[in-house]
N, C-alpha and C positions, 0 to 999 in steps of 0.2 A: 504495499501499498503506500502514497505516496504522505511522507512525513508531514503532517500538521506544526506549524511554529509555535511552539509550547516555553516560548521565552514569556509571554505575560505570564505564566505562572511564578516567576522568580520574585513578582513582589509581593505574594505570600508568605515568602522566607525571610523573615527578616535579618538571621545570619548574613544572609548574601549582600545585604550593606555597608558591610564592614569595609573600610579603607586603610590604607597603611601608606603612610610616608605621602598622602592625599592619592593615591592609586587603588580603585577596585582590588578587594582580594580576589583570588581564582581559587577555588575551593575545588582541587582535584583528587579531594582526600575521601571519595566518598566510601569506598571498601571499605574502609576502617570503620565508616561511620557517618549519614548521613545528616545536612542540614533537616529541622522540622518547619513545619506551615506556623503559623501563626495560630491558627484553630487548635492545635495539640497543644501548643504553649498554655494555652487560655481554657481548654480543655480538664487539663492538669489543675490550673493554678484553682480554677472554679470549685473544683470535686475538694478541694482544699478549703475553702474557703466556706463552703456552705454544707458538705455531706460527709465531712472526716469521722469516719468510725470504723470501727472493728466491724467484724461479719457475725450475723445469724441474733441480732440481738433484738428486746424487743420495743423499739424505739425507732423514729422515722429517718435519724440519719443513718442507722444500720443498715433500716429494710430498705434506704436509698442504693447503699453500698453492695447489696444482696443483688441487685438489679442490674448495676452494674457489673457484678462481676457476670451476671448471666449475659447480658449484652456482650460481653471482653469475649467470651465463648463464642456467641455467634458470629462477631466480629473476624475469630481466629478461622470458623469455618468459611466464612465467605472470602476469606483472604489466601486458603488452601483446598478448596474446594471437596469439604467433608464435612460431617456433621459437628456441632458443637462439645457432643459428648466424648470425641476425639482428639480434642483439644486441650493440651496442659498449658500451663503457665510458670514459669521457674523465673532467678535472675538474670540465667542467659543460656545461651543455648549449649555452653561447656558444660555447665554446672549439669543441666538437665540429661545432657549425654555422659554423664559421671554416673548417674544417680539410676538410669537403666539400666545401662552396663552390669553397674553393681546387681540389679535382678536380676539382670540374663545370666550372669556369669554363673548363677546358681544351678544352670539347667545346662552346665556345660560339661563333659566328661573328660578324661585324658581320654589322647585320642582323636577328638573333635578338634574340627578347623576353625578358623576364623580370618577370613580375607578381608584385606586393608587395601590401600592404595600409596604410592609415593608422591600423587598426585594433592590431596589433600590436604586439609588443615587438621593440625596436630587435634584438634579434640574430636575428630571421626575416628583417631586412630589410635591415640594413645590410652582411653576409654579401653576398646577394643584389645587391645594386648595386654592392659592390665590384668583385663577380666580373662583371659587368656593364661597369661602367667598362674593366674589363682587359681585355676581351674585344673590346669596340665594342659588344655588344649595347644595346636600348634597356630604358629599364626604363617599363613600365607601374602606375600606380597606380589601387590600388581603394580609392572611398570609402566612408563610411559615412553613416546615417541619421542629419539633424540631429533626428528628435525624440525616437529613443530606444538612440543612436548602437549598431544593429546595422549588419551589413557589408550594403550597399547591393547588391542583387544585379543590377539590370540594369546597377550600374559594374560589377560584377563581369565579365559577360558582355560588356560594353563592352570591358575589358581585352584578351579572350582574341581569337587572330586564328591563322590559317594559320604564321606565326612565330614562336609563343611555345612557350617550351622547359621553362622552368620555372616554376610556378605555388606561392607560399610564401603560408599563408594558418595563424593561431591557429585553434585547437581554443576557446580561452576567451580574454576579454579578460580582461589580470593588473589591469588599472585601471578597468575599468566594470564586469566579470562577465561580458558576454554572449558565450553559447554561440552559434558558427557553426555552420550545416546542413553540418557535414561531408563526409557521405559523399554529397551532391550536388555539391558544390562541386570537390572529387575528380573525381566524373562526369565533371561539366563540361570542366575543365582534361584529362582524357584523352581527352575527344572531339577535341580537337584535337593531341592528342601529346606533352601533355606530362608533364614529372616533376613531381608531387605532393611538395613539404614544408613539414609540419603543425608546428607549435608544440604541446605538449603538456602544458609544463609547468604549467599554471593549471590547464588540466581536472582531470589526474591524479588531484589532491588530493582531487576533490571527487566522478566519475563515473567509472564503467568504458571505460579505453579499448581499443576493438578493433582494433588497425590493419588485419585483413582487410575487417570490415565498414565500415572509413570506405574503403580500399584506397589508404592512405596508399604512397608510394615512399618516403620520409624522416620522420622522425618522434623528436623532442628530448621529454623530459623529464628533471625532478629531481629524486632522490630525498628532497634535503634538503626540497623544498617536498611529501614526502609522506610523512613520520614517520621519514625516514632520514639518511642524513649525506651529507655533502655532496661528491656525486657529479653525472655527468651520462649519462646514458641515451641512446643514440642507435639506434631500430628503424633498419634497411634490409634493402627487400627483396633476397633472397640475388643476384637477376641484376644489380642495382645496384650493391649492393658488388663485384661480380666485376668486371661491367666499366668502373668505373670506375678509375685508376691513382694509386693513394696516393703520400702522399710518408711516406717513411720512411727507416729506417736500413738497410743493406744485408744485417745478420745476422737480423733480424727476421724472424717468420715470413707466408709467404707467403699462409695460409690465412684463409679468412673463418671469425670478425668479425676474428682477432689482427692480421690486416696493418692494420687501422684503429686499434688499442691503441697508441699510441707511447709508449714508453718504460715506465720497472717501474710499474704502477699502485698504485693506493690501496688495497694490502688488508685492512685493516682495515676501510678504508670499505666496500669488496666482504661481509664480513660481519657487519656493521652493515646493510648491503643487504639481505641475506639475512633478519635478522631484522627488519626492516620490512614486508618481504611477507609473512612470516610472521605478523604482527601484524593484517596486513589481512584474510590470510586467517582468522584466528582469532575477528576481529569477525564474520567471514561465518558460521563454524561454531557460533558463539553468539551469536547474537540471527536470523542469517538461515536461508534454507534454500537449501541449496547443490542444482544439479539432479545432481551426482556427484561421485564421492570423489575427483576433483582438485583440486590447490590452484588451481587456475587459476577451477574449481568457486565454490571459496570463496572466492575474489578477488571472483567476478562478484556472489555473495549478500553478500559486505559493501557493496560499492556501493551494490546494493538498498537497504539499510535507512540507508547512512551520507544518501543522494539523499533519502530520504526524513525523515530528521530535519532536516536541512540546510536542506530545502522550510520545514518550518515555522517556523526559525529567521529566514530570510527574510521571511517572511509576514509573521513577529512583529515585525522592524526595520522595514520598507515599512510597517505600518500605524503604526507608531509616528512614524517620522520625517514621513509627511504630515501630521501632527496641529503639527507644528513648522514654523510660516511662514517662517521666517528659515534654516533650513536647504531648500538647493538640491543635489538628487541629481540625478546626470548617470548617465544610462543606463536602463532598462526597469524600470518603477515601477509596471506594472500587477499584480498577486498572480495575476491568471490565466494570466499567462505566464512562472511561476517556472521552468520547466522550461527557459524561453531561456538563465537565466543563475544563476551560482552567488553565494554569498552573500558577494561583496565587491561593496561600495560607494562609489562615489567621491563627494564632498560635498564640499561650501561652507557655513562657517558664517556667514551675512552679510557681511560685508565683511572680515572678518578672516582674515586670511593663513592659508594652511593650517599654514606650520611654529610659530606661535602656538597654534592651536588643537591642534597635535598635542604640543605641549612642554605647555599645560595638562591636556590629558588625560595626559599622563604623569607629570605631579607626581601627578595623582589614581589612579593606578595603574592606568589603563586604555595599553596601547599599543599606539597607532596610526601609519600610515605616512602621509609628506607627501610631495610635489612630482611628478615624473612617471614613477617605477621603473619609469625606464627606456621606457614606453609617450609617447615625446616626439612623433612624429608624430598620436599620438591629445590629448595635452593642445594641442599646438600647432593642430589642428584645432579643438578647442572653444574656441581661444581663450583659453585660461587658463595657460597657459605662463610668457607674461610676469606675470604676478601670482602666480608659485607652485605652480603645477598645482593638485593638489584633496587632501581630504586621504581618507586609504583604511583604511576600517574592513572586515576582513575574517576572518568566522567558521567555523570548519570545526567536526567533528564530536563534538570534545571542548570545545568550548565550552556554554553552558548559556542557556537562557531567561531566569533571572536577570542574566545579565551580559548580555544583550542589553538588558534594562529597565535596567542599569545605564550601558549606554555611552546611550541613549536620553535617561536621566536628566542625565546630566551634557551633552551635547550642548541639551538643554531650557535647562541655567541657561546656558549658552553666548550663545544664543540671546539670552538676555532684556538680555545685557550688550553688545552689537555697537553 
């Protein structure tokens, strides 16, 4: 589809108005956490002003909190394409994965096998490696392709077997932007009887997630990377959430999904999350063509237009960076394969240390990340970790073509002085 002009949406994000030395800042750090709309900020503040209370009390503000909790689960269902009872909240995706992996470790036996990939964020590696260590299971690794940092499907198939119990993989790399063929990977994993665990944290900012289409059993995402507050969200297929034994206090609910939500939750964060999903839906209603009246329809329409808009940004960046010989890009470079990547780019500028590059860019008002961004296995596999990892430049739908050009101009300038 032809991409609409989404630049008017920038006015909804107060953080984007920040300047440095009189120049607008470029927030190219979205893979580490996005900016939030004013409506999200106000929703959180409004809850704290008027309804701040713990849950399940016999008074008005507590009843309002109970309704908010229910609405947050409905919003999570609309974001991920599932039933509200399959949505679990926690402080972040990493904590949720460790919690569920602890329960799943109880189901593993010596000789069982757990499959992880070198493409993943460590949050979807270490919980499963440690679960295997605790239970005597074996860890099988899936490698990447050297030429484009995509998942090696032959390696994936070789890792599967009759003893495979858990297969964990990312929907998109937070380091190099690679989008994996998730539905096909899940099908192959299910063919050997494995539970499929997906990390959707990076993809959720850029594409619609449909847990049913993927046929994921477990999937996590992080609202603070999808225009919302610091929270974690776990989708769990209801049968999985019901079968696993949870670690919880005795008075806590035994109902799914609440028995997975240990302790008092971040209720103001719930309010912000609902507002963030509403923001995404409004993008779909304003700029897209929803297939129906449901909020989920509007969310799907939003990611259609967001995907098209970000594809143009990616094409612009790849075309520009290809003309800077001293800048090396890791990952998919072919503009014909933009559907296989997000607008997240790992680069090195000559022999300059990534931290030094990030620091100089930061001083010039361009905010980017450096290092391994917890994709430690990938940085080691690429041979970059010992020398500082890579510079990560990440755009999303509130970035503009002019900002892409400004980043390219600064990279070109730095490349001339390496």
